[in-house]
C-alpha positions in Angstrom: 10.7 -28.1 0.3 7.2 -29.5 0.5 4.8 -30.5 3.4 2.7 -33.5 3.4 -1.0 -33.4 3.4 -0.8 -35.0 6.7 1.3 -32.4 8.2 -1.0 -29.6 6.8 -3.8 -31.4 8.4 -2.1 -31.4 11.7 -1.3 -27.7 11.4 -5.1 -27.1 10.8 -5.9 -28.9 13.9 -3.2 -26.9 15.8 -4.6 -23.7 14.4 -8.3 -24.7 15.3 -7.1 -25.5 18.8 -5.4 -22.2 19.3 -8.5 -20.3 18.0 -10.6 -22.1 20.5 -8.2 -21.2 23.2 -7.9 -17.5 22.2 -11.5 -16.9 20.9 -12.0 -13.9 18.4 -13.1 -11.0 20.4 -14.9 -8.5 18.0 -18.8 -8.5 18.1 -20.3 -9.3 14.7 -23.3 -7.2 14.2 -24.9 -9.9 12.0 -26.3 -10.2 8.6 -29.8 -9.6 9.5 -29.2 -6.3 11.5 -30.3 -3.2 9.9 -27.5 -1.4 7.8 -27.3 2.2 6.7 -25.4 4.2 4.0 -24.5 7.8 4.8 -22.4 10.4 3.3 -19.9 12.8 4.9 -21.0 16.5 4.3 -18.7 19.3 5.1 -20.7 22.0 6.6 -17.8 24.3 6.7 -17.9 24.7 2.9 -21.6 25.8 3.1 -21.3 29.2 4.7 -19.2 32.1 4.9 -18.7 33.8 1.5 -22.4 34.8 0.5 -21.5 33.9 -3.1 -21.2 30.1 -2.2 -23.6 30.1 0.8 -26.0 27.4 1.0 -29.8 28.1 1.3 -32.6 25.9 2.4 -33.2 25.1 -1.2 -29.6 23.8 -1.8 -29.7 21.7 1.4 -33.1 20.3 -0.1 -31.6 19.7 -3.5 -28.5 17.8 -2.0 -30.8 15.6 0.1 -33.1 14.7 -2.7 -30.2 14.0 -4.8 -28.5 11.8 -2.2 -31.8 10.1 -1.2 -32.6 9.0 -4.8 -29.1 7.4 -5.1 -29.6 5.1 -2.0 -28.1 7.2 0.6 -29.8 7.2 3.9 -28.5 10.4 5.5 -25.5 12.8 6.0 -22.9 13.0 8.5 -22.6 16.7 9.2 -19.0 17.7 9.6 -19.1 20.8 11.6 -16.5 23.4 13.3 -17.1 26.3 15.4 -17.8 28.7 12.5 -20.3 31.6 13.1 -22.5 30.0 10.5 -22.6 26.5 11.9 -26.0 26.6 13.7 -27.7 28.4 10.7 -26.5 25.8 8.2 -27.0 22.7 10.4 -30.6 24.1 11.0 -31.2 24.5 7.3 -30.0 20.8 6.8 -32.3 19.5 9.5 -35.2 21.6 8.2 -34.6 20.5 4.6 -34.5 16.9 5.5 -37.8 17.2 7.4 -39.4 18.6 4.4 -37.9 16.0 1.9 -38.5 12.7 4.0 -38.7 11.5 7.6 -36.5 8.5 6.4 -33.6 10.8 5.5 -31.4 11.2 8.6 -28.7 13.5 9.9 -26.3 13.4 12.7 -23.3 15.5 13.8 -19.7 14.8 13.0 -17.5 17.2 15.3 -14.6 18.3 13.4 -12.3 18.5 16.2 -9.3 19.6 14.0 -11.4 22.6 12.9 -12.6 23.0 16.5 -9.0 23.0 17.8 -8.0 25.7 15.3 -11.0 27.9 16.1 -11.2 27.5 19.8 -8.5 25.2 21.1 -9.6 21.6 21.9 -7.8 21.3 25.0 -9.8 24.3 26.7 -13.0 23.9 28.5 -14.7 26.2 26.0 -14.3 23.4 23.4 -16.2 21.1 25.8 -18.7 23.8 26.2 -19.1 24.2 22.4 -19.6 20.5 21.6 -22.2 19.9 24.2 -24.2 22.9 23.3 -24.3 22.2 19.5 -25.1 18.6 20.3 -28.0 19.3 22.7 -29.2 21.9 20.1 -29.7 19.4 17.3 -30.1 15.8 18.7 -33.8 16.3 19.3 -34.5 17.2 15.8 -37.1 14.8 13.9 -34.7 13.8 11.4 -31.9 12.8 13.8 -30.3 9.5 13.3 -31.0 7.2 16.3 -28.8 4.0 17.1 -30.2 1.8 19.9 -32.7 4.6 20.7 -30.2 7.4 21.1 -29.0 10.2 18.7 -25.7 9.3 17.1 -22.9 11.7 17.2 -19.5 11.1 15.6 -16.2 13.1 15.1 -13.4 13.7 12.8 -10.3 13.3 15.0 -10.3 14.5 18.6 -7.9 11.9 20.0 -5.6 14.7 21.1 -8.2 16.9 22.8 -8.6 17.0 26.5 -11.7 19.4 26.6 -10.2 20.8 29.6 -9.9 17.5 31.3 -6.8 15.9 32.9 -6.0 13.9 29.8 -7.6 12.5 26.6 -9.5 9.7 28.1 -10.7 11.6 31.2 -11.6 14.8 29.2 -14.0 12.9 26.7 -15.5 11.1 29.5 -16.1 13.9 32.0 -16.4 16.7 29.6 -18.6 15.1 27.0 -20.3 11.5 27.1 -20.6 11.5 31.0 -20.9 15.2 31.5 -24.5 15.9 33.3 -25.5 17.9 30.1 -24.9 14.8 28.0 -24.7 11.6 29.8 -27.2 8.9 28.8 -28.3 11.1 25.8 -26.2 10.1 22.9 -24.6 7.0 21.0 -21.0 8.2 20.4 -19.1 6.7 17.4 -16.0 9.0 16.9 -13.2 8.6 14.5 -10.1 8.9 16.7 -6.8 8.6 14.8 -4.9 6.7 17.4 -3.2 3.3 17.9 -6.2 1.3 17.9 -5.1 -0.7 20.9 -5.9 2.4 22.9 -9.6 1.9 22.3 -9.9 -0.2 25.4 -8.9 2.9 27.4 -12.2 4.9 26.3 -14.4 2.9 28.4 -17.8 4.7 29.0 -16.8 6.9 26.0 -16.9 4.8 22.8 -20.2 3.3 21.7 -18.5 2.4 18.7 -15.6 3.2 16.1 -15.8 5.1 12.8 -12.8 4.0 10.6 -12.7 7.3 8.5 -9.6 6.2 6.8 -10.8 2.7 5.8 -11.6 3.8 2.3 -8.0 4.2 1.3 -4.9 2.1 1.5 -3.2 4.8 3.6 -0.2 2.5 4.9 0.7 1.6 1.2 3.1 4.6 0.5 6.4 5.4 -1.0 7.5 7.8 1.9 8.3 5.1 4.3 9.3 2.6 1.9 6.3 0.2 2.7 5.1 -0.1 -0.9 8.7 -1.0 -2.1 9.1 -3.5 0.7 5.8 -5.1 -0.1 6.6 -5.3 -3.9 10.1 -6.4 -3.4 11.5 -3.3 -4.9 14.8 -1.5 -4.0 14.6 2.1 -2.8 15.5 3.4 -6.2 13.5 0.9 -8.4 10.7 2.2 -10.6 7.1 1.3 -10.2 6.7 1.1 -13.9 6.7 -2.3 -15.7 5.8 -4.4 -12.7 5.1 -8.1 -13.0 1.5 -9.5 -12.9 2.1 -10.6 -9.5 3.3 -7.3 -8.3 0.3 -5.5 -9.9 -2.0 -8.2 -8.1 -0.4 -7.2 -4.8 -1.2 -3.6 -5.5 -4.7 -4.4 -6.4 -5.1 -6.6 -3.1 -4.3 -3.3 -1.1 -7.2 -1.4 -2.9 -10.4 -1.5 -0.8 -9.2 -4.2 1.5 -11.1 -5.0 4.7 -8.0 -6.1 6.5 -7.6 -2.9 8.7 -11.3 -3.0 9.4 -11.0 -6.5 10.8 -8.2 -5.0 13.1 -10.4 -2.1 14.2 -13.3 -4.5 14.9 -11.1 -6.7 17.1 -9.9 -3.8 19.2 -13.3 -2.3 19.4 -14.5 -5.6 20.9 -12.1 -5.1 23.8 -13.9 -2.0 24.8 -16.0 -2.3 28.0 -19.4 -0.7 28.4 -19.8 -0.3 24.5 -22.4 -1.3 22.0 -19.4 -1.9 19.7 -21.1 -0.1 16.7 -18.7 -0.3 13.6 -18.9 2.5 10.9 -16.4 2.5 8.1 -15.6 4.5 5.0 -16.0 3.8 1.2 -14.2 6.4 -1.0 -13.9 7.1 -4.6 -10.5 8.9 -4.9 -7.8 11.0 -2.9 -5.6 14.0 -4.1 -4.6 17.1 -2.5 -2.2 19.8 -3.5 -2.1 22.8 -1.0 0.9 24.9 -0.6 2.2 25.9 2.7 0.0 29.0 3.3 -3.1 26.9 2.3 -2.4 23.8 4.7 0.7 22.3 3.3 -0.9 19.1 2.0 0.3 17.5 -1.2 -0.1 13.9 -1.6 -2.3 11.1 -3.0 -3.5 7.8 -1.7 -3.4 5.1 -4.5 -7.1 4.9 -5.6 -6.6 3.0 -8.8 -7.9 -0.5 -9.5 -11.6 0.7 -9.4 -11.4 1.7 -5.7 -14.9 2.9 -5.2 -16.5 -0.4 -6.5 -13.7 -2.6 -5.0 -14.3 -1.2 -1.8 -18.1 -1.6 -1.8 -17.6 -5.2 -2.9 -15.4 -5.8 0.2 -17.9 -4.0 2.4 -20.6 -6.3 1.0 -18.7 -9.3 1.6 -18.2 -8.4 5.1 -21.5 -6.6 5.9 -22.3 -9.0 9.0 -19.4 -7.0 10.7 -20.4 -3.4 9.6 -23.4 -1.3 10.8 -23.0 1.7 8.9 -21.0 2.4 5.7 -20.1 6.1 5.3 -19.3 7.5 1.9 -16.3 9.8 2.3 -17.3 12.3 1.0 -20.1 14.1 -0.5 -18.3 17.4 -0.9 -14.6 17.4 0.3 -13.3 19.2 -2.8 -9.9 20.0 -1.1 -9.1 16.2 -1.1 -10.8 15.3 -4.2 -13.1 12.4 -2.7 -16.3 14.0 -3.4 -19.3 12.3 -5.1 -21.8 15.1 -5.0 -22.2 18.3 -7.1 -19.5 21.0 -7.1 -21.1 23.9 -5.1 -20.6 26.0 -2.1 -17.3 27.7 -1.0 -14.5 25.6 -2.2 -11.3 25.7 -0.1 -8.9 28.4 -1.7 -6.7 26.8 -4.2 -8.8 23.7 -4.7 -10.5 25.1 -7.7 -7.4 24.5 -9.7 -8.0 20.8 -9.5 -11.7 20.7 -9.0 -13.3 23.0 -11.6 -14.3 20.9 -14.5 -13.8 17.5 -12.7 -17.3 16.4 -11.7 -17.6 13.0 -9.9 -21.3 12.3 -10.0 -20.7 9.5 -12.1 -19.9 7.6 -9.0 -23.0 8.7 -7.3 -25.1 7.3 -10.3 -23.8 3.7 -9.5 -24.0 4.1 -5.8 -27.7 3.0 -5.3 -26.8 -0.5 -6.6 -24.0 -1.1 -4.2 -25.6 0.6 -1.2 -28.9 -1.4 -1.8 -26.7 -4.6 -2.0 -24.9 -3.7 1.3 -28.2 -2.9 3.2 -30.1 -6.0 2.1 -27.5 -8.6 1.4 -28.9 -9.3 -1.9 -27.7 -7.9 -5.1 -30.6 -6.0 -6.7 -31.5 -6.6 -10.3 -29.9 -4.3 -12.9 -32.6 -3.0 -15.1 -30.7 -0.3 -16.8 -27.3 -0.6 -18.4 -24.8 1.9 -16.9 -21.2 3.0 -17.9 -18.9 5.0 -15.9 -15.5 5.9 -16.9 -12.6 8.0 -15.3 -9.0 9.1 -15.9 -6.4 11.7 -14.8 -5.8 14.5 -16.9 -2.1 14.1 -17.4 0.7 11.3 -17.2 1.9 10.6 -13.7 5.6 11.6 -14.8 4.6 14.7 -16.6 6.4 17.9 -15.7 4.1 21.0 -15.4 5.2 24.4 -16.9 4.0 26.5 -13.9 3.6 24.8 -10.6 5.7 25.8 -7.7 4.9 22.7 -5.8 6.5 19.2 -6.4 4.5 16.1 -7.6 2.3 14.8 -4.7 3.9 12.1 -2.3 2.9 8.7 -3.6 2.4 9.7 -7.1 4.6 6.8 -8.3 2.0 4.4 -7.4 -0.7 5.6 -9.6 -1.1 4.2 -13.1 -1.8 6.0 -16.5 -4.9 4.1 -17.2 -8.6 4.6 -18.2 -10.8 2.9 -15.6 -14.3 1.8 -16.5 -17.3 0.0 -14.8 -20.4 -1.5 -16.5 -23.5 -2.4 -14.7 -25.0 -4.7 -17.4 -28.5 -6.0 -17.9 -27.5 -8.7 -20.2 -24.3 -10.1 -22.0 -22.6 -7.5 -24.6 -19.2 -5.9 -25.4 -17.7 -2.9 -24.3 -15.0 -1.1 -26.5 -12.8 1.4 -24.8 -10.8 3.8 -26.8 -8.1 6.4 -25.6 -6.9 7.5 -29.1 -7.6 7.1 -32.9 -5.4 3.8 -32.9 -5.7 2.8 -29.4 -8.9 0.8 -28.6 -9.7 -2.5 -26.7 -12.9 -4.7 -26.8 -14.0 -6.6 -23.8 -16.8 -9.1 -23.2 -19.5 -7.9 -20.8 -21.6 -10.1 -18.6 -24.8 -9.6 -16.6 -23.8 -7.6 -13.4 -20.8 -5.6 -12.3 -17.9 -5.5 -14.8 -14.7 -3.7 -14.3 -12.3 -2.8 -17.2 -9.1 -0.6 -17.9 -6.8 0.2 -20.5 -3.8 2.2 -21.3 -4.1 6.0 -21.7 -2.7 7.7 -24.7 -0.8 10.9 -24.5 -2.8 13.6 -26.4 -5.8 11.1 -26.5 -9.3 11.0 -25.1 -11.7 8.7 -23.4 -14.6 6.9 -25.0 -16.6 3.8 -24.2 -19.2 2.1 -26.5 -21.4 -0.7 -25.1 -23.0 -2.8 -27.7 -25.4 -5.8 -27.7 -26.9 -7.9 -30.6 -25.1 -5.7 -33.1 -26.8 -2.6 -31.7 -25.2 0.4 -29.7 -26.7 0.5 -26.2 -24.3 3.4 -24.8 -21.9 5.5 -26.5 -20.1 7.9 -24.3 -17.2 10.3 -25.4 -16.9 13.4 -23.1 -16.1 16.3 -25.3 -12.6 17.9 -24.8 -11.2 15.5 -22.4 -7.4 15.2 -23.3 -4.7 13.2 -21.5 -2.4 16.1 -21.5 1.3 15.3 -21.7 2.2 18.9 -21.1 0.1 20.4 -18.1 0.4 23.6 -16.6 0.0 22.4 -12.9 0.0 19.1 -11.2 -3.6 17.5 -11.2 -4.0 14.0 -9.9 -7.8 14.3 -9.7 -10.1 12.4 -11.9 -12.3 13.4 -14.9 -15.6 11.2 -14.5 -17.9 10.6 -17.2 -21.1 8.4 -17.0 -24.2 7.4 -19.1 -27.1 5.0 -19.0 -28.9 3.2 -21.7 -31.9 5.4 -21.3 -30.1 8.6 -21.3 -27.1 7.8 -23.3 -25.1 10.8 -22.3 -22.6 12.0 -19.6 -23.1 12.8 -16.0 -24.3 16.2 -15.3 -22.1 18.9 -17.0 -19.6 20.4 -14.5 -18.9 24.0 -14.6 -16.7 25.3 -17.4 -13.0 24.6 -16.6 -10.2 27.2 -16.9 -7.9 24.4 -17.9 -8.2 23.6 -21.7 -7.4 20.0 -21.0 -10.5 19.5 -18.7 -13.6 20.8 -20.2 -17.1 19.8 -19.1 -18.1 16.1 -20.0 -20.7 15.8 -22.6 -21.9 13.1 -25.2 -20.4 12.6 -28.6 -22.0 10.1 -31.0 -18.6 9.5 -32.8 -17.9 5.6 -32.6 -14.4 4.5 -31.3 -11.8 3.5 -33.6 -11.6 -0.2 -34.7 -7.9 -0.6 -34.0 -6.2 -2.1 -31.0 -4.1 -0.6 -28.4 -0.6 -2.0 -29.0 0.6 -1.4 -25.4 -2.6 -2.4 -23.5 -2.7 -5.8 -21.7 -4.9 -8.7 -23.2 -8.6 -7.8 -23.2 -9.8 -8.7 -19.7 -11.1 -7.1 -16.6 -9.3 -6.0 -13.5 -7.2 -9.0 -12.6 -8.6 -9.0 -9.0 -12.1 -9.3 -10.2 -12.8 -10.7 -13.5 -16.1 -9.5 -15.3 -16.9 -12.9 -16.7 -20.0 -12.6 -14.6 -21.4 -10.7 -11.7 -18.6 -10.3 -9.2 -19.5 -13.1 -6.9 -16.7 -12.3 -4.7 -18.5 -9.3 -3.4 -21.4 -11.2 -2.1 -19.8 -14.2 -0.7 -16.1 -15.6 -0.1 -15.1 -17.9 -3.1 -16.1 -21.6 -2.5 -13.5 -24.3 -2.5 -15.1 -25.6 -5.8 -13.8 -22.5 -7.6 -10.2 -23.6 -6.7 -9.4 -26.7 -8.5 -7.3 -29.6 -6.9 -8.2 -31.0 -3.3 -4.6 -30.6 -2.2 -4.7 -27.0 -3.4 -7.8 -26.3 -1.5 -6.3 -27.8 1.5 -3.3 -25.4 1.1 -5.8 -22.5 0.9 -8.0 -23.6 3.8 -4.7 -23.7 5.9 -3.8 -20.2 5.0 -7.3 -18.9 5.6 -7.4 -20.7 9.1 -4.1 -18.9 10.0 -5.6 -15.5 8.7 -8.5 -16.1 11.2 -6.0 -15.9 14.2 -5.6 -12.3 13.7 -6.4 -11.4 17.3 -3.5 -13.7 18.2 -0.9 -12.8 15.6 -1.4 -9.6 13.8 -0.6 -10.1 10.1 0.9 -7.2 8.5 0.9 -8.9 5.0 -2.4 -8.1 3.3 -3.6 -11.6 2.8 -7.4 -11.4 2.0 -9.1 -14.3 0.8 -9.0 -12.8 -2.8 -5.2 -12.9 -2.5 -5.1 -16.4 -1.4 -6.6 -17.4 -4.8 -3.9 -15.5 -6.3 -1.2 -17.1 -4.3 -2.6 -20.7 -5.0 0.4 -22.9 -6.2 0.3 -24.3 -9.8 1.1 -27.7 -8.6 -0.3 -29.3 -5.4 1.4 -27.8 -2.5 4.9 -26.4 -3.6 6.6 -23.9 -1.2 4.0 -23.5 1.5 6.6 -23.4 4.3 8.5 -20.3 3.1 5.2 -18.5 2.5 4.1 -19.2 5.9 7.4 -18.3 7.5 7.2 -14.9 5.6 3.8 -14.4 7.0 4.7 -15.2 10.5 8.0 -13.2 10.2 5.7 -10.0 10.1 3.8 -10.9 13.2 3.3 -8.3 16.0 2.9 -10.2 19.4 0.0 -9.2 21.7 0.9 -7.6 24.9 -0.8 -10.4 26.9 0.0 -13.3 24.5 0.6 -16.6 25.9 4.2 -18.1 25.4 2.8 -20.8 23.0 1.7 -18.3 20.7 4.8 -16.2 20.7 6.7 -19.4 20.1 4.2 -20.3 17.2 4.7 -16.7 15.6 8.5 -16.7 16.1 9.3 -20.2 15.3 6.8 -21.6 12.8 8.9 -24.2 11.5 8.9 -26.1 14.7 5.3 -26.5 14.5 5.2 -27.6 10.9 7.9 -30.1 11.0 
């Protein structure tokens, strides 16, 4: 069945009319508003055991390293540890000694505080008010709208001794006489976001801590299978290009951010400051005694870079981008050096797995996000990463099962090139497994199949000369691991250094020794199982990824009838406050969904979209009927 251009035009008019009747409610922060990039620093890993305790010098080194890579400050994640005041004091003192421009703010870890004090007790309110008042007057305290910023990790179940959660955060913290009028409060509450409006006089903004990962794309509840059209027992291997495109569209998506922004806009007496996350990875594997956490979030398809690109594209809606994290080794999403007191058990998957290659490319994307203009690339950079064993491997000595969602990940080598000029990149994962890609100026994303028993190597060439040759010594894609490890080994090099990222500590796992440079050139054969030489299907590197700075223009999508089709879908997408779309239809996906011939099958697609609508509690009957019976409006 097809729909005439005239009917699609009428649909556009109808959608535009409804958008006018039900205006978007979020507050756009504006492209010209100042932007900040901060990193989440776990203070709980900086004290305690003297062997790993931070000194003033450790904090100074971290701050210098972060600042030199485009990071403007640290969110200091704190609990009620006996070393909290000392370590936070070191952090503020170190920041003052490095630069007045490097800012700090507290992130109250209410999960830790609950375990240490009990967050429903008045003592918890006493503690967070005390620690807040102790540090908000420090010279390097981050100020928003002239007030010190304070955030949280969790707290949505804490009453602080009040009658309920909403009352407790109001009377025992933001409006308590000790704090009232002093702070700009932007917590991360893990609640149904439609409850935001109940936090009037509490929320000055919202921090979407989980925004960096596709947390709803899981196998546990069947969401991933349903989205991909798979049965409960179907394999995630051998997916079609369309299914792979759907998975890629989940990675780094801004869809959930839009929902947060919409609900934040309904909060009265709020500045509507929006802070969201960007993350490189996620894997945790703790037993019951260590916390009973054993899962991954899908972080393939160049998550870190893709998420940055989507934040840049939507920068007018975001005030602060927070890198999650600098040093959370227990969940494998760190970009800083491996140091301090690691959570017990995490050394198994952390030792030897340095992630500072991500830090080395952060400045490019952080600057782009803050200024709205992509900075020139003056030095070629290559970052590669991969897991240490096949996802279906059976370890010889691991009492735990494979982490939840492991089926979603792919056995591939991922690579990003920041290129000054055109060239070629040859990736190799084995003696007879190589693939060569064209490199264009700007950001380029590539991947290829890993080879059991193989290695990782990348060689960037230009004008018949080698620019970068990176082969970290000892990395092996080990088909017979001792334990499950879904963390990643990251190697990085630049044209002027031509080596690996700072060497991590020696690994106790022979499959993952420290990264270093090897001048051996990659084999000249091709990978028989790899896809055709190209970049990530969601963002081809034929040029600098323009999708990161602006939505694709209509001229990039051939026939006029197809452009009208896409405009129609985009208009429908913009009615998010009216009809919540659960299908992840970003603009990049709409390009993937464009019909091969003018306007075939738009009605079934639209019906599939509206079949997943969730009706607003105060929606008009017209809107409900439109969501429930889209066919009536299209005929």
